[in-house]
C-alpha positions as CSV (number, residue, x, y, z in Angstrom):
1,P,-40.7,12.1,-3.0
2,Q,-37.4,11.6,-1.4
3,I,-35.4,14.7,-0.6
4,N,-31.7,15.1,0.6
5,C,-30.1,18.1,2.2
6,L,-26.6,19.1,2.8
7,S,-25.3,18.8,6.4
8,D,-25.3,22.1,8.4
9,T,-22.3,24.1,7.0
10,T,-20.2,27.4,8.0
11,I,-18.7,29.9,5.5
12,T,-16.7,33.1,6.1
13,I,-18.0,36.7,5.5
14,S,-15.8,37.1,2.6
15,V,-17.3,34.1,0.8
16,L,-21.0,35.3,1.4
17,L,-20.0,38.9,0.0
18,A,-18.4,37.2,-3.0
19,G,-21.9,35.9,-4.1
20,Y,-22.4,32.8,-2.3
21,T,-25.1,30.3,-3.8
22,P,-26.4,27.7,-1.2
23,E,-26.3,24.2,-2.1
24,K,-29.8,23.1,-3.1
25,A,-31.3,20.0,-1.9
26,T,-31.7,17.0,-4.4
27,S,-34.6,14.7,-5.2
28,S,-34.7,11.8,-7.5
29,D,-38.5,11.7,-7.8
30,G,-39.8,15.2,-7.2
31,I,-39.4,18.9,-7.9
32,V,-37.3,20.8,-5.5
33,E,-38.1,24.3,-4.5
34,S,-36.4,26.7,-1.9
35,L,-38.5,27.9,0.8
36,F,-36.3,30.9,1.6
37,R,-35.3,34.1,0.0
38,L,-31.8,34.3,-1.4
39,D,-31.4,38.1,-0.5
40,E,-32.0,37.1,3.1
41,V,-29.1,34.8,2.8
42,L,-26.8,37.4,1.4
43,S,-27.7,39.9,4.0
44,L,-26.5,37.8,6.9
45,Q,-23.7,39.2,9.2
46,E,-20.8,37.7,11.0
47,G,-22.1,35.6,13.8
48,E,-25.5,35.0,12.4
49,R,-27.0,31.7,10.9
50,M,-30.2,30.9,9.0
51,E,-32.1,27.8,8.4
52,L,-32.4,26.9,4.7
53,R,-35.5,24.9,4.0
54,F,-36.5,23.0,0.8
55,V,-39.4,21.1,-0.2
56,A,-39.9,18.3,-3.0
57,H,-43.3,18.2,-4.8
58,D,-44.6,15.2,-6.7
59,T,-48.2,14.2,-8.0
60,I,-49.3,10.5,-8.2
61,D,-52.8,9.6,-9.6
62,G,-53.8,13.3,-9.1
63,T,-52.8,13.3,-5.4
64,H,-50.3,15.9,-4.3
65,H,-47.3,14.7,-2.2
66,S,-44.4,16.6,-0.7
67,D,-41.4,16.1,1.6
68,T,-38.9,18.6,3.2
69,C,-35.4,19.0,4.7
70,S,-33.2,21.7,5.7
71,Y,-29.8,22.7,7.0
72,W,-28.4,25.6,8.9
73,L,-26.1,28.0,7.4
74,A,-23.7,30.0,9.8
75,V,-21.5,33.0,8.8
76,V,-18.2,33.5,10.7
77,A,-15.3,36.1,10.4
78,D,-12.7,35.3,7.9
79,S,-10.1,34.8,10.9
80,F,-12.1,31.9,12.3
81,L,-11.2,29.5,9.6
82,R,-7.4,29.9,9.8
83,D,-6.8,26.3,8.8
84,S,-9.1,25.9,5.7
85,S,-8.2,22.2,5.2
86,R,-9.6,21.6,8.7
87,Y,-12.7,23.7,8.8
88,D,-13.9,24.3,5.2
89,S,-15.4,20.8,5.0
90,T,-17.8,20.3,8.0
91,F,-18.2,16.8,6.7
92,Y,-15.5,15.6,9.3
93,Y,-17.1,17.3,12.2
94,K,-20.9,17.6,11.9
95,P,-22.6,14.8,13.5
96,M,-24.7,12.8,10.9
97,I,-28.4,12.6,11.4
98,E,-30.9,10.8,9.3
99,C,-34.9,11.3,9.7
100,G,-37.7,9.3,8.3
101,H,-39.9,10.6,5.4
102,D,-43.1,12.5,5.9
103,T,-45.8,10.0,7.1
104,S,-49.4,9.7,8.0
105,V,-51.2,8.1,11.0
106,T,-54.7,7.1,11.9
107,L,-56.2,9.0,14.9
108,S,-56.9,5.9,16.8
109,A,-53.2,4.7,16.3
110,L,-52.1,8.2,17.5
111,T,-54.0,8.1,20.6
112,T,-53.2,4.6,21.6
113,I,-50.1,3.0,20.4
114,Y,-48.1,5.3,18.0
115,I,-44.6,6.1,18.6
116,P,-42.9,8.3,16.0
117,S,-39.7,7.5,14.0
118,I,-36.8,8.9,16.0
119,A,-33.9,10.3,14.0
120,S,-30.6,8.3,14.1
121,S,-27.1,9.3,14.6
122,L,-24.1,7.2,15.5
123,D,-21.7,10.1,16.2
124,G,-24.1,12.5,18.0
125,V,-26.6,12.8,20.6
126,V,-30.1,12.9,19.1
127,D,-32.8,15.2,21.0
128,P,-36.3,16.1,19.6
129,L,-37.1,19.9,19.0
130,F,-40.8,19.4,19.5
131,R,-43.2,18.7,22.5
132,W,-44.6,15.1,22.7
133,E,-48.1,16.6,24.2
134,D,-48.3,18.7,21.0
135,L,-48.0,15.6,18.8
136,Y,-50.5,13.6,20.8
137,A,-53.0,16.5,20.8
138,L,-53.2,16.5,17.0
139,Q,-56.7,16.1,15.4
140,V,-58.1,14.7,12.2
141,G,-56.8,16.8,9.3
142,E,-53.9,18.4,11.3
143,R,-50.2,18.0,10.7
144,M,-47.0,18.8,12.7
145,E,-43.2,19.0,11.8
146,L,-41.3,16.6,13.9
147,S,-37.7,18.0,14.2
148,F,-34.4,16.7,15.7
149,V,-31.1,17.8,16.4
150,A,-27.9,15.6,16.7
151,R,-25.0,17.4,18.9
152,D,-21.5,16.4,19.2
153,T,-18.3,17.8,20.5
154,M,-14.9,17.8,18.7
155,E,-11.7,19.3,20.2
156,G,-13.8,21.6,22.5
157,V,-15.9,22.8,19.7
158,S,-19.8,22.2,19.7
159,F,-21.3,20.9,16.2
160,S,-24.9,20.1,15.4
161,D,-27.1,19.0,12.5
162,T,-30.7,18.8,12.1
163,C,-33.4,17.1,10.2
164,S,-37.2,16.9,10.2
165,Y,-40.3,15.1,8.8
166,W,-44.0,16.0,8.8
167,I,-46.7,13.7,10.3
168,S,-50.3,14.1,9.2
169,V,-53.4,12.7,11.1
170,L,-56.0,10.8,9.0
171,E,-59.6,9.7,10.0
172,D,-59.8,5.9,10.9
173,P,-61.1,4.2,7.6
174,W,-63.1,1.8,9.6
175,N,-65.6,4.7,10.4
176,D,-66.8,4.4,6.8
177,K,-67.3,0.6,7.0
178,E,-65.2,0.3,3.7
179,N,-63.2,-2.6,2.7
180,L,-59.7,-1.4,2.7
181,L,-56.3,-2.9,2.3
182,L,-53.6,-0.4,3.8
183,C,-50.0,-1.0,3.3
184,Q,-47.3,0.9,5.3
185,N,-45.7,4.2,4.1
186,D,-42.6,3.7,2.0
187,T,-39.8,3.3,4.6
188,I,-36.1,3.3,5.1
189,V,-34.2,0.7,7.1
190,Y,-30.8,1.7,8.7
191,L,-27.9,-0.6,9.2
192,D,-26.8,-1.1,12.6
193,H,-23.0,0.1,13.2
194,D,-21.8,-3.5,13.1
195,Q,-23.9,-4.7,10.2
196,C,-22.9,-4.9,6.4
197,E,-26.4,-6.3,5.6
198,L,-29.7,-7.2,6.9
199,I,-32.7,-9.7,6.3
200,Y,-35.7,-7.7,5.7
201,D,-39.2,-9.1,6.6
202,A,-42.0,-7.8,4.5
203,V,-44.7,-6.0,6.6
204,Y,-48.1,-7.3,5.5
205,P,-50.8,-4.6,5.0
206,T,-53.8,-4.1,7.5
207,C,-56.9,-5.6,6.2
208,S,-60.4,-4.4,7.2
209,N,-62.3,-7.6,5.9
210,P,-61.6,-10.7,7.6
211,N,-62.9,-12.8,4.6
212,W,-60.0,-11.4,2.4
213,K,-56.7,-13.5,1.9
214,V,-53.8,-11.2,1.6
215,I,-50.9,-12.5,-0.6
216,L,-47.5,-11.2,-1.1
217,K,-47.3,-10.6,-4.9
218,E,-44.2,-8.8,-5.5
219,G,-40.8,-8.6,-3.2
220,L,-39.0,-11.2,-1.4
221,D,-39.8,-11.9,2.0
222,G,-36.6,-12.2,4.2
223,A,-34.5,-10.6,1.6
224,M,-30.8,-10.1,2.2
225,M,-30.2,-6.3,1.6
226,R,-27.2,-4.0,1.6
227,H,-26.5,-0.4,1.7
228,G,-28.2,1.5,-1.3
229,E,-30.5,-1.5,-2.2
230,S,-34.3,-1.0,-2.4
231,Q,-37.2,-3.4,-3.2
232,W,-41.0,-2.9,-3.8
233,Y,-43.4,-5.1,-1.8
234,S,-46.8,-5.5,-3.5
235,F,-49.9,-7.2,-1.9
236,V,-53.1,-8.3,-3.3
237,A,-56.3,-9.4,-1.3
238,K,-58.4,-11.9,-2.7
239,E,-62.0,-13.3,-1.8
240,N,-63.2,-16.5,-3.3
241,G,-60.3,-16.6,-5.4
242,K,-60.8,-13.0,-7.0
243,A,-58.5,-10.0,-6.5
244,V,-60.4,-7.5,-4.8
245,A,-57.8,-5.0,-3.5
246,S,-54.1,-4.2,-3.6
247,C,-51.4,-2.0,-2.1
248,S,-47.5,-1.7,-2.2
249,Y,-44.7,0.0,-0.5
250,R,-41.2,0.7,-1.1
251,V,-38.1,-0.1,1.4
252,E,-34.6,1.2,1.1
253,V,-31.5,0.2,3.2
254,K,-29.1,2.7,3.9
255,D,-25.9,2.9,6.3
256,T,-26.2,5.3,9.2
257,I,-22.8,7.0,8.7
258,T,-19.9,6.9,6.1
259,S,-16.5,5.0,6.5
260,Y,-14.0,6.4,8.9
261,F,-10.7,5.2,10.7
262,V,-11.1,3.6,14.1
263,E,-7.4,3.5,14.6
264,C,-4.6,4.7,12.3
265,S,-1.4,2.5,11.5
266,E,1.2,2.6,14.3
267,N,4.2,4.7,14.6
268,L,7.1,2.5,13.7
269,S,10.7,2.6,14.7
270,F,13.6,0.3,13.3
271,M,17.4,0.1,13.2
272,A,19.4,-0.8,9.9
273,S,22.8,-2.1,9.6
274,S,24.1,0.7,7.6
275,D,23.1,3.8,5.7
276,T,22.5,1.9,2.5
277,A,20.7,-1.1,3.9
278,T,17.1,-1.9,2.8
279,L,14.8,-3.1,5.3
280,N,11.4,-4.9,4.5
281,I,8.9,-3.3,6.5
282,I,5.3,-4.7,7.1
283,L,3.1,-1.7,7.7
284,D,-0.3,-2.4,9.0
285,L,-3.3,-0.7,7.4
286,P,-5.5,1.6,9.4
287,V,-8.4,-0.2,11.2
288,L,-11.7,0.8,9.5
289,D,-15.2,0.8,11.3
290,K,-16.3,-1.6,8.6
291,T,-14.7,-3.5,5.8
292,C,-17.7,-4.4,3.9
293,R,-17.9,-1.0,2.0
294,K,-16.6,-0.4,-1.3
295,D,-14.0,1.9,0.0
296,T,-10.3,2.6,-1.1
297,L,-7.3,3.6,0.8
298,L,-4.8,6.1,-0.6
299,M,-1.3,5.7,1.1
300,T,1.3,8.5,0.4
301,L,4.7,7.7,1.8
302,S,7.0,10.9,2.0
303,N,10.4,11.8,3.1
304,E,11.5,15.5,3.9
305,E,14.7,15.0,1.6
306,R,13.1,13.2,-1.2
307,G,9.4,14.2,-1.3
308,D,6.8,11.8,-2.1
309,V,8.5,8.2,-2.2
310,R,5.6,5.9,-3.0
311,I,1.9,6.2,-3.5
312,D,-0.2,3.1,-3.3
313,T,-4.1,2.8,-3.8
314,I,-5.4,-0.1,-1.9
315,S,-9.0,-1.9,-2.3
316,I,-10.3,-2.5,1.2
317,K,-12.2,-5.6,0.3
318,S,-9.7,-7.3,-1.7
319,D,-6.3,-6.7,-0.4
320,P,-4.6,-8.0,2.9
321,D,-4.6,-5.7,6.0
322,W,-0.8,-5.1,5.7
323,L,1.6,-3.4,3.1
324,P,5.3,-4.5,2.6
325,L,7.6,-1.5,2.2
326,P,11.2,-1.9,1.3
327,L,12.9,1.3,2.9
328,N,16.3,2.9,3.5
329,P,17.1,4.5,6.6
330,G,15.5,7.9,7.3
331,A,12.4,9.5,8.6
332,Y,9.1,8.8,6.7
333,S,5.7,10.4,6.8
334,V,2.6,8.1,6.1
335,Y,-0.4,9.8,5.1
336,W,-3.7,7.9,4.7
337,Q,-6.8,8.9,2.9
338,L,-10.0,6.9,2.9
339,L,-12.1,7.3,-0.1
340,H,-15.9,6.5,-0.2
341,G,-17.5,6.9,-3.7
342,G,-14.5,8.8,-5.0
343,R,-14.2,11.3,-2.2
344,V,-12.1,11.7,0.7
345,V,-14.0,10.9,3.9
346,D,-11.4,10.5,6.6
347,E,-7.7,10.9,6.8
348,C,-4.7,10.1,9.3
349,E,-1.1,10.1,9.5
350,S,1.7,7.9,11.1
351,S,5.3,7.8,10.8
352,I,8.3,5.3,10.2
353,E,11.8,6.0,11.7
354,I,14.8,3.9,10.5
355,G,18.2,4.4,12.2
356,V,21.5,2.7,11.8
357,R,23.3,0.1,13.9
358,T,25.8,-2.4,13.0
359,I,23.7,-5.6,13.3
360,A,22.1,-6.5,9.9
361,G,18.5,-7.5,10.1
362,I,15.0,-6.9,8.8
363,F,12.5,-5.6,11.4
364,V,8.7,-5.4,11.9
365,K,6.3,-4.0,14.3
366,D,4.0,-6.7,15.1
367,V,2.0,-8.6,17.7
368,R,4.5,-11.4,18.4
369,I,7.9,-11.1,16.9
370,H,10.2,-14.2,16.7
371,N,13.7,-14.2,15.1
372,Y,15.3,-17.6,14.1
373,L,18.6,-19.1,13.1
374,L,18.7,-21.7,10.3
375,S,21.7,-23.8,9.3
376,P,20.6,-26.6,7.2
377,N,24.1,-28.4,7.2
378,G,23.0,-31.9,8.4
379,D,24.4,-31.6,11.9
380,G,21.0,-31.9,13.6
381,K,21.0,-28.5,14.8
382,N,18.7,-25.8,13.3
383,D,18.3,-27.8,10.2
384,F,14.7,-26.7,9.9
385,L,12.8,-23.7,10.6
386,V,10.7,-24.8,13.8
387,I,8.0,-22.5,15.1
388,D,7.1,-24.2,18.5
389,E,3.6,-22.8,18.6
390,I,2.8,-24.0,14.9
391,S,0.2,-26.5,16.5
392,E,-1.8,-23.5,17.6
393,F,-2.7,-22.5,14.0
394,P,-3.9,-25.6,12.1
395,R,-4.9,-23.4,9.0
396,N,-1.8,-21.3,8.6
397,E,0.4,-20.2,5.7
398,L,4.2,-19.3,5.9
399,V,5.7,-16.7,3.4
400,V,9.4,-16.0,3.4
401,Y,10.9,-12.8,1.5
402,N,14.4,-11.9,0.7
403,Q,16.1,-8.6,1.3
404,W,14.6,-7.1,-2.0
405,G,11.0,-8.0,-0.9
406,S,10.8,-11.0,-3.3
407,V,8.8,-14.4,-2.0
408,V,11.4,-17.2,-1.9
409,F,9.4,-19.5,0.0
410,Q,5.5,-20.1,0.7
411,K,3.5,-22.8,2.0
412,K,0.1,-23.5,3.4
413,N,-0.4,-25.4,6.4
414,Y,3.1,-25.1,7.3
415,D,4.6,-28.1,9.3
416,N,8.2,-27.0,10.5
417,S,9.7,-28.5,7.5
418,W,11.5,-25.6,5.7
419,S,15.2,-26.2,5.2
420,G,16.3,-23.0,3.4
421,R,15.2,-24.1,0.0
422,S,13.3,-21.9,-2.5
423,N,10.0,-23.0,-3.9
424,S,9.0,-19.8,-5.7
425,N,8.5,-19.5,-9.5
426,R,10.0,-16.0,-9.4
427,M,13.4,-17.3,-8.5
428,L,15.6,-17.9,-11.3
429,Q,17.3,-21.0,-9.6
430,K,15.5,-23.2,-7.1
431,G,17.3,-25.0,-4.3
432,L,19.3,-23.7,-1.2
433,L,19.3,-20.1,-0.8
434,P,22.3,-18.1,-0.4
435,I,23.5,-17.0,3.0
436,G,21.8,-13.8,4.4
437,T,18.9,-12.3,6.3
438,Y,15.3,-13.3,5.3
439,F,12.1,-11.9,6.6
440,Y,9.1,-14.2,7.1
441,V,5.3,-13.8,8.1
442,L,3.0,-16.6,9.5
443,L,-0.5,-16.0,8.5
444,A,-3.1,-17.6,10.7
445,D,-6.8,-17.4,9.1
446,G,-5.7,-14.7,6.8
447,K,-4.1,-12.6,9.7
448,K,-0.5,-12.2,10.8
449,A,0.3,-14.4,13.9
450,Y,4.1,-14.1,13.7
451,S,6.7,-12.1,12.0
452,G,10.4,-11.6,12.2
453,Y,13.6,-12.5,10.4
454,I,15.8,-15.6,9.8
455,E,19.5,-15.7,9.6
456,L,20.4,-18.5,7.0
457,L,23.9,-20.0,7.5
458,Y,25.7,-23.2,6.5
């Protein structure tokens, strides 16, 4: 049976004395029981900690199966958690760790080629909490718990989390001279840090009879699988065209960690022409470790004088990696929250400052900024918007905005032919645009290559 435990957690002594109830492990296919006494938990003192262990039971075809997990509960003084928003949820600071499920191995495999599955963690250093010599000294009928710890240090504070699984030693079936077909145990395959999906190749069972022909009956060999997807692989052994044995196992794909911000959006600084001017700011979204997850960004733009100015919900997989913001001069705070499965898993903050100067313009913080003068009056000078490096981007798209953030011109595969005329269906009147300042973005393969402003004169 599968079983999942909470990460190691910390509570204050006042929370414990108020009648704290530890979070129980969960299991989708087994009955979960606690392996500790609640009165021992409630008797903990400041500075003490206790391992809370759980077991999941299940019975299949008259055979009992179980799996275990645990987490540590630490009790601290009330003064330790001064900032509850920072410390109440250890999710942001505890290193994530994943162990395999309870498994069995034959004695011959243990003493020759067996290497146990090591726990995995992308944000912590994993160490075993058992002795290797004890593992390889196991005999038939014995079992041993393999425990691991992941350690990490954040802002000078050490954090850790643990997991474990049991390994049992079985007698080699070949000693009984039986004809057997042995599938591997149910298994979990973890995505690498840079993977969104993987190709899973079926693991064929071990067959004791060389005359048997083993056939994959159920499950796709070479299946493309993503996080949370699972598949059963069933095999049948045939002799002289007749099925004589069968076995199966289940494989599940998991991501090793949840989403997080690799880099927050930059702090931006601009100058406006007056106190009432509106600048069209292009704000880059924070950089994520992966963009293939079904994540959502929540952006809250606030100003000290006006409070929350704007709140946007952004789908990572469908929206571009930038956000247009029409803003007046002032100091703004940009608060980003990353939501995975409906809960906040990471957050960061950046700022936008807009001062005042006498030259009108629309400004953007970007990789390469080019500003242009366009005067389509037929004198042969600046009649077209000419981007000298346009040949570097054969697959491009030019988008031009007015001072209110509306698209006035848009063209894929731009060829330096724009002369100040609108082609947008949103404009009430097409033709030459009025004199003024316009903002443009040149996209190359869906990403910004150039941006800046255009002064349109006649």
